[in-house]
C-alpha positions, 0 to 999 in steps of 0.5 A, a space after each residue: 512463527 506466524 500461524 494463520 489458524 491462530 490468527 483466525 481464532 483471534 480475529 473475526 474476519 470477512 473475506 474480500 475476493 479480488 481478480 487481478 489480470 487473471 489471478 484470483 485473491 482472497 483478503 481477510 479484513 475485520 468483520 467489525 470495525 469497532 474492536 479496532 477503534 480507539 474508544 476514547 477518541 474514534 478519530 485517533 488512528 482510525 483503522 483506514 487499513 481495514 478496507 480495500 480502497 479503490 486506489 489500491 486496486 488501481 496500483 495493484 493492477 499497475 504493478 501486475 502489468 509491468 515486468 517483474 525484475 529481481 534487480 528492482 525491489 519494490 517498497 510499498 509504504 502504508 501497505 494496510 491489509 497487504 493488497 498491493 504488495 501481495 498482488 505484486 508478489 504474486 506477479 513475480 515482484 520482490 516486495 517489502 511492505 511498510 506499515 506503522 499499525 501493528 494490527 494492519 501488519 498482522 492482517 497483511 501477514 495473514 493475507 500473505 500466507 493465505 495467498 502465497 503458500 510459497 514463503 519464498 514468494 511472500 513479501 517482507 512485512 515491516 512495522 515501520 513509522 514513516 517518521 523514522 525511515 532510517 530503520 530501513 537501510 537499503 534504498 529502493 529503485 521503486 517506491 509505491 503507495 496508495 491512499 497515503 497522502 489523505 492528510 497534509 500532516 503526511 506531506 513532510 514525512 513522505 518527502 523525507 522518506 522518499 529522500 532517504 529511501 529512493 535509490 538514485 535514478 529511481 521512481 515513485 508511483 502513488 495512487 490517490 483518490 481525487 481530492 484536495 489533499 492529494 492534488 496539493 501533495 502532487 503540486 508540492 512534489 513538483 518542486 523536487 520531482 517530475 510528476 506524470 499523472 493520469 486519471 483512472 476511473 473505476 465504474 460500477 452500477 450507479 457509481 464512478 470513482 476517479 483515481 490519480 496514478 502519478 509517477 514521480 522521478 527526481 528533477 
């Protein structure tokens, strides 16, 4: 059984506080990144999950703003520390979160316990590689993800995952930073899906970040 207190003893953490549509959340993140980086190859499996990305905030807000339907379970791919899935669960959605990195899964699980004391409202967290989507048996009417197409090597595994796990008539919602790889992915996706994309801007003093929110349905 997972213990939040034991988790806090094992990991040095900082807390990131968020407010989404009137609800407040606290997310535990690594205080120092070095213990989670491969000392032999810093670029190998760099822990991108160890921060709250702007695209995740946009996706979390999107899910918080749509009606929750128990008959529409949501699959979040690449959940990282759990921001999107936990926010969605807090707003009544039934969520399964997928993540291949075992440490990220620990943080996502800890954050689910921290923010959702009622275990019946917590998302299910699975340690699952995109390359073997077959381990998830049931298809989902809604698949979501944020910052999952930052590398071209992810394109084909993602398309295979969508083919295997998207229920008939379902849709995919992805939030990505505006960069060459994300634009290339959505362009390739148009061969299989109707893609409706819109740009969101997150502004702070001296900084503006542009995010693409794309809804994809089968052609």
